[in-house]
TIGUPA-885097 format. One record per residue (C-alpha): residue number from 1; x, y, z; residue in three letters. Coordinates in Angstrom, 2 decimals, always signed. Layout:
  seq       xx       yy       zz  type
  NUM        X        Y        Z   ALA
...
***
This chain:
  seq       xx       yy       zz  type
    1   +17.57   +10.77    -6.87   MET
    2   +18.70    +7.40    -5.92   ILE
    3   +20.52    +7.62    -2.65   PRO
    4   +24.21    +6.82    -2.53   SER
    5   +25.46    +3.28    -1.18   ASP
    6   +26.37    +4.88    +2.00   THR
    7   +23.11    +6.30    +2.57   GLU
    8   +21.31    +3.02    +1.74   LEU
    9   +23.65    +0.94    +4.01   ALA
   10   +23.80    +3.47    +6.95   GLU
   11   +21.00    +5.72    +7.05   ALA
   12   +18.02    +4.19    +5.38   GLY
   13   +15.92    +6.04    +2.91   LEU
   14   +13.66    +8.69    +4.24   PRO
   15    +9.97    +8.86    +3.45   LEU
   16    +9.19   +11.50    +0.69   ALA
   17    +6.03   +13.53    +0.58   GLU
   18    +3.19   +10.96    +0.60   ALA
   19    +1.64   +10.76    -2.91   LYS
   20    +0.68    +7.06    -3.22   GLY
   21    -2.02    +4.80    -1.42   GLN
   22    +0.34    +2.21    -0.34   ILE
   23    +3.56    +2.66    +1.81   LEU
   24    +6.27    +0.05    +1.43   LEU
   25    +8.34    -0.22    +4.66   VAL
   26   +11.50    -1.83    +3.45   ALA
   27   +15.07    -2.93    +4.46   CYS
   28   +17.52    -0.32    +3.26   GLY
   29   +19.28    -3.23    +1.60   ALA
   30   +16.44    -3.27    -0.91   LEU
   31   +15.96    +0.38    -1.62   ALA
   32   +17.71    +0.32    -5.01   ARG
   33   +15.95    -2.69    -6.14   GLU
   34   +12.57    -1.21    -5.19   ILE
   35   +13.40    +2.13    -6.59   LEU
   36   +14.43    +0.48    -9.92   ASP
   37   +11.14    -1.61    -9.99   LEU
   38    +8.79    +1.54    -9.26   LYS
   39   +10.52    +3.30   -12.26   ALA
   40   +10.40    +0.51   -14.47   MET
   41    +6.82    -0.30   -13.96   ASN
   42    +5.55    +3.27   -13.34   GLY
   43    +4.22    +2.28    -9.86   TRP
   44    +3.28    +5.75    -8.67   THR
   45    +0.77    +4.49    -6.22   HIS
   46    +3.71    +3.14    -4.10   LEU
   47    +5.69    +5.25    -1.53   ASP
   48    +8.56    +3.85    +0.06   LEU
   49   +10.44    +4.33    +3.40   THR
   50   +13.50    +2.43    +4.60   CYS
   51   +14.84    +1.31    +7.79   LEU
   52   +18.66    +1.35    +7.85   PRO
   53   +20.26    -1.76    +6.29   ALA
   54   +22.54    -2.31    +9.22   ASN
   55   +19.70    -3.56   +11.24   LEU
   56   +20.56    -6.99    +9.57   HIS
   57   +23.62    -6.92   +12.08   LEU
   58   +21.01    -6.63   +14.78   HIS
   59   +17.94    -8.72   +13.84   PRO
   60   +16.54    -8.65   +17.11   GLU
   61   +15.79    -5.07   +16.62   LYS
   62   +13.98    -5.27   +13.22   ILE
   63   +10.68    -6.28   +14.60   THR
   64   +10.30    -3.26   +16.98   GLN
   65   +11.54    -0.85   +14.14   ALA
   66    +8.86    -2.16   +11.91   VAL
   67    +6.30    -1.68   +14.53   ARG
   68    +7.33    +1.90   +15.20   ASP
   69    +7.34    +2.70   +11.50   THR
   70    +3.73    +1.23   +10.91   VAL
   71    +2.50    +3.07   +13.80   ALA
   72    +3.98    +6.39   +12.71   LYS
   73    +2.38    +6.31    +9.12   HIS
   74    -0.71    +3.94    +9.40   HIS
   75    -2.99    +6.93    +9.16   ALA
   76    -1.88    +8.26    +6.20   SER
   77    -2.15    +5.48    +3.83   TYR
   78    -4.62    +2.81    +2.61   ASP
   79    -2.42    +0.01    +2.91   GLN
   80    +1.02    -0.71    +4.35   ILE
   81    +3.23    -3.55    +3.07   PHE
   82    +6.43    -4.70    +4.82   ILE
   83    +9.41    -5.51    +2.45   VAL
   84   +11.18    -7.82    +4.87   TYR
   85   +11.16   -11.68    +4.86   ALA
   86   +11.83   -13.23    +8.30   ASP
   87   +15.42   -11.99    +8.17   CYS
   88   +16.59   -13.78   +11.49   GLY
   89   +13.84   -12.63   +13.58   THR
   90   +12.70   -16.10   +14.45   GLY
   91    +8.97   -15.50   +13.33   GLY
   92    +8.61   -12.45   +15.47   LEU
   93    +8.14   -10.21   +12.59   LEU
   94    +5.58   -12.19   +10.97   GLU
   95    +3.62   -12.40   +14.37   ALA
   96    +3.95    -8.68   +14.70   ALA
   97    +2.62    -8.14   +11.02   CYS
   98    -0.33   -10.43   +11.74   ALA
   99    -1.02    -8.43   +14.89   GLU
  100    -0.99    -5.15   +13.19   MET
  101    -2.96    -6.18   +10.16   GLY
  102    -0.21    -5.87    +7.37   VAL
  103    +1.31    -8.08    +4.82   GLU
  104    +4.94    -8.75    +4.36   MET
  105    +7.17   -10.56    +1.86   VAL
  106    +7.02   -14.31    +2.13   ALA
  107   +10.35   -16.24    +2.73   GLY
  108   +13.07   -16.52    +5.16   PRO
  109   +15.35   -13.91    +3.76   HIS
  110   +16.40   -11.92    +0.67   CYS
  111   +18.43   -14.58    -0.63   TYR
  112   +15.47   -16.83    -1.03   SER
  113   +12.74   -14.39    -2.56   PHE
  114   +15.59   -13.12    -4.95   PHE
  115   +16.09   -16.64    -6.29   GLU
  116   +12.50   -17.40    -5.81   GLY
  117   +11.36   -19.15    -2.81   ASN
  118   +10.29   -22.28    -4.41   ALA
  119   +13.47   -22.56    -6.32   ALA
  120   +15.61   -21.77    -3.35   PHE
  121   +14.07   -24.40    -1.18   ALA
  122   +14.28   -26.91    -3.57   ALA
  123   +18.02   -26.33    -3.71   LYS
  124   +18.59   -25.73    +0.08   ALA
  125   +19.65   -29.46    +0.76   ASP
  126   +22.64   -29.29    -1.85   GLN
  127   +23.69   -25.56    -0.72   GLU
  128   +24.30   -25.74    +2.96   PHE
  129   +28.09   -24.94    +2.14   THR
  130   +27.14   -21.84    -0.01   CYS
  131   +27.50   -18.40    +0.96   PHE
  132   +25.27   -15.73    -0.90   TYR
  133   +25.60   -12.26    -1.83   LEU
  134   +23.28    -9.96    -3.68   THR
  135   +24.07    -6.76    -5.60   ASP
  136   +23.89    -4.56    -2.37   PHE
  137   +26.12    -6.96    -0.39   LEU
  138   +28.65    -6.94    -3.09   VAL
  139   +28.79    -3.42    -3.14   ARG
  140   +28.77    -3.12    +0.68   GLN
  141   +30.89    -6.29    +1.25   PHE
  142   +33.39    -4.38    +3.33   ASP
  143   +31.00    -2.56    +5.47   ALA
  144   +28.39    -5.40    +6.06   PHE
  145   +30.76    -8.50    +6.01   ILE
  146   +34.35    -8.03    +6.12   TRP
  147   +34.64    -5.26    +8.79   LYS
  148   +31.73    -6.34   +11.17   PRO
  149   +33.26   -10.01   +11.34   MET
  150   +36.71    -8.29   +12.22   GLY
  151   +38.47    -9.88    +9.15   LEU
  152   +39.85    -6.45    +8.45   ASP
  153   +41.69    -6.62   +11.74   ARG
  154   +42.07   -10.38   +12.26   HIS
  155   +42.15   -12.18    +8.81   PRO
  156   +43.23   -15.26   +10.73   ASP
  157   +39.30   -15.63   +11.70   LEU
  158   +38.45   -16.26    +8.06   ARG
  159   +39.10   -20.07    +8.37   GLU
  160   +36.86   -20.16   +11.60   MET
  161   +34.04   -18.24    +9.83   TYR
  162   +34.25   -19.50    +6.38   PHE
  163   +36.11   -23.03    +6.73   GLY
  164   +33.02   -24.97    +6.32   ASN
  165   +31.72   -23.16    +3.06   TYR
  166   +32.78   -24.16    -0.34   GLU
  167   +31.17   -21.72    -2.81   LYS
  168   +30.25   -17.90    -2.86   LEU
  169   +26.92   -17.80    -5.00   ILE
  170   +26.47   -14.26    -6.25   TYR
  171   +22.68   -13.65    -6.87   GLN
  172   +22.68   -10.77    -9.50   ALA
  173   +19.87    -8.50    -9.51   GLN
  174   +21.48    -6.56   -12.70   THR
  175   +23.70    -7.33   -15.54   ASP
  176   +26.80    -5.27   -14.36   ASP
  177   +30.17    -6.73   -15.35   PRO
  178   +31.80    -4.57   -12.70   ALA
  179   +29.68    -5.96   -10.04   LEU
  180   +30.41    -9.51   -11.14   THR
  181   +34.11    -8.71   -11.04   ASP
  182   +33.71    -7.44    -7.53   LYS
  183   +31.77   -10.47    -6.37   ALA
  184   +34.37   -12.78    -7.92   ARG
  185   +37.12   -10.85    -5.90   GLU
  186   +34.87   -11.30    -2.74   CYS
  187   +35.07   -15.08    -3.29   ALA
  188   +38.83   -15.07    -3.63   ALA
  189   +39.10   -13.02    -0.30   ARG
  190   +37.03   -15.52    +1.34   LEU
  191   +38.78   -18.53    -0.08   GLY
  192   +35.77   -19.80    -1.78   LEU
  193   +34.67   -21.06    -5.33   ALA
  194   +32.49   -18.45    -7.22   PHE
  195   +29.29   -18.97    -9.04   GLU
  196   +27.16   -16.15   -10.49   ARG
  197   +23.37   -16.65   -10.88   ARG
  198   +21.37   -13.72   -12.53   PHE
  199   +18.10   -13.91   -10.48   THR
  200   +16.64   -10.51   -11.37   GLY
  201   +14.24    -9.25    -8.66   TYR
  202   +12.70   -12.75    -8.34   GLY
  203    +9.68   -12.71    -5.95   ASP
  204   +10.16    -9.34    -5.06   LEU
  205    +8.83    -8.12    -8.43   GLN
  206    +5.95   -10.37    -8.46   THR
  207    +4.94    -9.61    -4.99   THR
  208    +5.13    -5.73    -5.50   LEU
  209    +3.27    -6.20    -8.96   ALA
  210    +0.32    -7.80    -6.98   ARG
  211    -0.10    -4.39    -4.88   LEU
***
């Protein structure tokens, strides 16, 4: 059963009984997408455990959390793959993965690999004033953006945080009109123009397919 949004956002996804040969250690913000890809492609050789998505609010904790998870499960699997990009760790996660002998998703963050790292890099110089949301972040906008930034208590902070942004780009993994409407509402709350881009699963799908 797919976990609820609250479970994905706050608790992460616990490891089920090991059945596959490869363990994916992933950010909880990607759990729904990975489960969808597993189901669509019949990837029964892949098991999944997720760290809490709210680690993104404290990126300095991601590397050690990944280290601990790899250490816990390395004896049970032929291969462990890390489904994080750099995600604000400043290269520390990549260095740790190299030290542990495990691979990870390429790219600076999920906005890049959902769009496709090459495509995202090609647009980067023109999109400094863009703020990105994924399906997960649209669903969890209040929990991951509005409340942690204090905008629920101090809406006057909006201009300080977002005054230099011009557009919100919603990178849609799925065709969901309700999510698109919610993303448009998020843009309005931030005082930004709105653009929807259907990215699908981007480099996440091709990377996992390689496994």
